[in-house]
C-alpha positions in Angstrom: -18.9 -4.9 66.6 -16.1 -6.6 64.7 -12.8 -6.7 66.3 -10.1 -5.0 64.2 -6.9 -7.0 63.7 -3.9 -5.9 65.8 -2.7 -2.4 65.1 0.9 -1.2 65.5 0.9 0.3 69.1 4.2 2.2 68.6 2.8 4.1 65.7 -0.4 4.8 67.5 1.5 6.1 70.5 3.3 8.4 68.2 0.0 10.0 67.2 -0.8 10.5 70.9 2.4 12.4 71.5 1.9 14.8 68.5 2.3 18.4 69.6 -0.4 19.6 67.3 -3.7 18.0 66.2 -4.3 17.4 62.5 -6.9 15.3 60.8 -7.1 13.2 57.6 -10.1 11.8 55.9 -10.7 9.2 53.3 -10.3 11.8 50.5 -6.6 11.7 51.6 -6.4 7.9 51.4 -5.0 6.7 48.1 -7.0 3.9 46.4 -6.8 2.0 43.1 -9.5 2.8 40.6 -10.6 -0.8 40.6 -11.3 -0.9 44.4 -14.9 -1.4 45.4 -15.3 0.3 48.8 -17.9 -0.1 51.6 -18.1 1.7 54.9 -17.4 -0.5 58.0 -17.2 2.0 60.7 -17.6 5.8 60.3 -16.9 6.9 63.9 -14.9 4.4 65.9 -12.4 5.0 68.7 -9.6 2.6 69.4 -7.9 3.2 72.8 -9.2 6.8 72.5 -7.8 7.3 69.0 -10.5 8.3 66.4 -10.6 5.6 63.7 -12.6 5.1 60.5 -12.7 1.9 58.5 -13.7 1.0 55.0 -13.7 -2.5 53.5 -12.5 -3.1 49.9 -12.3 -5.7 47.2 -10.6 -5.6 43.9 -9.7 -7.9 41.0 -6.1 -6.6 41.1 -3.6 -9.2 42.4 -2.4 -8.7 45.9 1.1 -7.9 44.7 -0.3 -5.1 42.5 -2.0 -3.6 45.6 1.2 -3.8 47.6 3.1 -2.2 44.8 0.6 0.6 44.5 0.9 1.6 48.1 4.7 1.1 48.1 4.9 3.7 45.4 2.3 6.0 46.9 4.0 6.1 50.2 7.6 5.5 49.0 10.1 6.0 51.8 7.3 6.1 54.5 5.8 2.6 54.3 6.2 -0.5 56.4 5.1 -4.0 55.3 4.2 -6.6 58.0 2.2 -9.8 58.3 -0.4 -10.8 60.9 -1.7 -14.3 60.5 -3.3 -14.6 57.1 -3.3 -10.8 56.7 -0.6 -8.7 55.1 -0.4 -5.1 56.5 0.8 -1.9 54.9 1.5 0.9 57.3 2.0 4.6 56.7 2.3 7.4 59.2 2.7 11.1 58.6 2.5 14.3 60.7 -1.3 14.3 60.4 -2.5 10.7 60.8 -1.9 7.0 60.3 -3.1 5.0 57.4 -3.2 1.2 57.4 -4.2 -1.4 54.7 -4.9 -5.0 55.7 -5.3 -7.3 52.8 -5.4 -10.9 51.7 -6.4 -13.0 48.7 -9.9 -14.6 49.0 -12.4 -16.0 46.5 -10.1 -15.0 43.6 -9.9 -11.3 44.7 -7.8 -9.1 46.9 -9.9 -8.1 49.9 -9.3 -6.2 53.1 -9.7 -3.0 55.0 -8.5 0.6 54.9 -8.1 2.1 58.3 -7.6 5.7 59.1 -6.4 6.8 62.6 -6.3 10.4 63.7 -4.9 12.0 66.9 -7.4 12.4 69.7 -8.7 15.8 70.9 -7.6 16.9 74.4 -10.8 15.7 76.1 -10.7 12.3 74.4 -7.0 11.8 75.2 -7.8 12.2 79.0 -10.7 9.7 79.0 -9.8 6.6 81.1 -9.7 3.4 79.0 -12.5 1.1 79.9 -14.8 3.9 81.0 -18.4 2.9 80.5 -18.2 -0.8 81.4 -17.9 -2.5 84.8 -14.3 -3.4 85.5 -12.8 -5.2 88.5 -10.3 -2.9 90.4 -7.3 -5.1 89.6 -8.1 -5.6 85.9 -5.9 -4.0 83.2 -7.4 -2.6 80.0 -5.8 -4.2 76.9 -8.0 -2.6 74.3 -11.0 -0.3 74.3 -12.9 0.1 71.1 -16.0 2.3 70.8 -18.4 2.6 67.8 -20.3 5.8 67.7 -22.0 5.5 64.3 -25.3 7.3 64.0 -27.4 4.1 63.7 -25.9 2.3 66.7 -23.5 2.8 69.6 -21.4 0.1 71.1 -18.2 -0.6 73.0 -15.8 -3.6 73.0 -13.3 -3.8 75.8 -10.7 -6.5 76.5 -9.3 -6.9 80.0 -6.6 -9.0 81.7 -7.6 -10.0 85.2 -4.9 -11.3 87.6 -6.9 -14.0 89.2 -8.7 -17.2 88.3 -11.8 -17.3 86.1 -14.1 -18.3 88.9 -13.1 -15.2 90.9 -13.7 -13.0 87.8 -17.1 -14.5 87.2 -18.2 -14.1 90.9 -17.1 -10.4 90.8 -19.3 -9.7 87.8 -22.3 -11.7 89.1 -22.3 -9.6 92.3 -21.5 -6.2 90.6 -24.1 -6.5 87.8 -26.9 -7.3 90.3 -25.8 -4.4 92.5 -25.8 -2.1 89.4 -29.3 -3.1 88.4 -28.6 -5.3 85.4 -30.8 -8.3 84.6 -29.1 -11.6 83.8 -30.6 -13.1 80.6 -28.2 -16.0 79.9 -25.3 -17.8 81.5 -23.0 -20.4 80.0 -20.0 -22.0 81.5 -17.4 -24.7 80.8 -14.0 -25.6 82.1 -12.1 -22.9 80.2 -14.7 -20.2 79.4 -17.9 -18.7 80.6 -20.4 -16.1 79.2 -22.8 -13.8 81.0 -25.3 -11.8 79.1 -27.1 -8.9 80.8 -29.6 -6.2 79.9 -30.7 -2.9 81.4 -33.1 -0.6 79.5 -32.0 -0.4 75.9 -28.5 -1.6 76.7 -27.1 -5.1 76.5 -23.8 -6.2 77.9 -22.1 -9.6 77.3 -19.2 -10.6 79.4 -17.0 -13.5 78.1 -14.3 -15.1 80.4 -11.4 -17.0 79.0 -9.1 -19.0 81.2 -5.4 -18.3 80.5 -2.1 -19.8 81.8 -0.8 -18.7 85.2 -4.2 -18.2 86.9 -5.1 -15.2 84.9 -8.4 -14.5 83.1 -9.0 -12.6 79.8 -12.4 -10.8 79.9 -14.1 -9.5 76.8 -17.0 -7.0 77.4 -19.3 -6.1 74.5 -21.8 -3.3 75.3 -24.4 -2.2 72.7 -27.7 -0.5 72.3 -30.5 -2.9 71.3 
């Protein structure tokens, strides 16, 4: 599962607080005639928000694409940058639309992301549900892919203790929960544990951070 670039949290929280639920689909998402589209994720959830993603490429210059969306969403558009990516944001009473784009190989390439409000049941789901998580860990992001061909979940945690403590917790918990360790790698600043149980595989990546904290990335998927 590919990690999506950073999304504007304030705008996503605005969707969560909507009084009524409404939905958009890609028929509502404006595109240039020259855009070649490809499905990336049909049924994804990002922190309990339903999301769909399409990739695109076009021979139109990046400034032409920016100008197109600036005109389409005039008065309701925000332009930002994140690393090498430019981002175009639009939110309305029904959903949020986001374009991430950059110039690569002589073309303008990127992603179209459509975020809808969650239904009541999904909004109440605890973030990080479905993966083992130390009691003191905080969920940073929880992304689930529920496409028909494969299901998966990518969760990022922040653990308020040293990497060795985090690693020991998972080594004990995974054995207790019936997972089989298939691979273990460790270095001074990171470690990886890969487990399997039935048709499921779970990889746990530990990254040492400043201040005796640990970033934990869990990737659960069907095999």
